[in-house]
GUGU-672162 format. One record per residue (C-alpha): residue in one letter; y negated, z negated, x. Coordinates in steps of 0.02 Angstrom, whole numbers, padded with zeros to 5 digits, always signed. Example, Ala and Ser with C-alpha at 12.3 -4.5 7.8 and 13.67 -1.06 7.14 Angstrom:
<nodes>
a+00225-00390+00615/s+00053-00357+00684/
</nodes>
This chain:
<nodes>
x-02356-00321-00924/x-02172-00345-00919/x-02069-00274-00778/x-01969-00151-00934/x-02131-00101-01013/x-02189+00074-01005/x-02167+00257-01067/x-02007+00337-00992/x-01972+00518-00973/x-01794+00531-01033/x-01648+00658-01036/x-01507+00623-01156/x-01324+00702-01123/x-01285+00727-01306/x-01144+00831-01386/x-01288+00958-01459/x-01358+00989-01269/x-01470+00900-01181/x-01610+00803-01268/x-01775+00767-01189/x-01894+00631-01257/x-02004+00487-01223/x-01945+00302-01231/x-02091+00171-01256/x-02053-00008-01228/x-02172-00145-01267/x-02103-00311-01252/x-02145-00475-01316/x-02053-00627-01251/x-01859-00585-01252/x-01893-00435-01389/x-01970-00274-01383/x-02031-00132-01504/x-02082+00054-01455/x-02015+00229-01506/x-01915+00377-01442/x-01993+00537-01471/x-01905+00696-01440/x-01845+00843-01503/x-01775+00770-01662/x-01948+00678-01703/x-02001+00495-01685/x-01878+00351-01698/x-01933+00178-01707/x-01846+00048-01605/x-01767-00093-01711/x-01684-00254-01655/x-01750-00234-01482/x-01691-00379-01373/x-01744-00397-01176/x-01634-00494-01037/x-01707-00480-00899/x-01710-00297-00832/x-01587-00252-00976/x-01639-00178-01155/x-01523-00176-01305/x-01593-00091-01472/x-01540+00014-01631/x-01625+00170-01697/x-01610+00236-01872/x-01594+00427-01865/x-01603+00526-02034/x-01606+00699-01955/x-01486+00800-01933/x-01393+00667-02026/x-01418+00480-02056/x-01350+00380-01914/x-01370+00204-01826/x-01391+00237-01644/x-01345+00087-01544/x-01418+00072-01364/x-01426-00010-01199/x-01510+00016-01045/x-01565-00054-00869/x-01721-00038-00793/x-01726-00027-00600/x-01905-00007-00521/x-01977+00153-00624/x-01803+00227-00658/x-01700+00179-00823/x-01514+00223-00869/x-01408+00183-01007/x-01305+00240-01150/x-01330+00289-01343/x-01184+00246-01457/x-01194+00418-01574/x-01069+00349-01721/x-00939+00473-01731/x-01002+00580-01595/x-00947+00460-01461/x-01066+00400-01326/x-01211+00485-01244/x-01285+00426-01075/x-01484+00438-01032/x-01583+00419-00887/x-01750+00431-00861/x-01923+00394-00772/x-02066+00270-00797/x-02237+00365-00800/x-02360+00309-00686/
</nodes>
């Protein structure tokens, strides 16, 4: 299992308020797949890239409006922190902790 793999309980600070969700990371070489499951439903990771302890990916949201979220994060131990580009809504920071 790679250092970045796992399920992370996350909170994103968005313009619509705090959004709780679970980011699942399953790496394979320099890529990864997974989901972000939260109040808006479940979004699949697209174009997931792993570079050491850094992650980069996109998610295609359909609700409440179609939008591609561009995300990046860094994993340090069991903590994850990063940003999501929310199209016209700017950037949301998020952080979380890996489940044991």
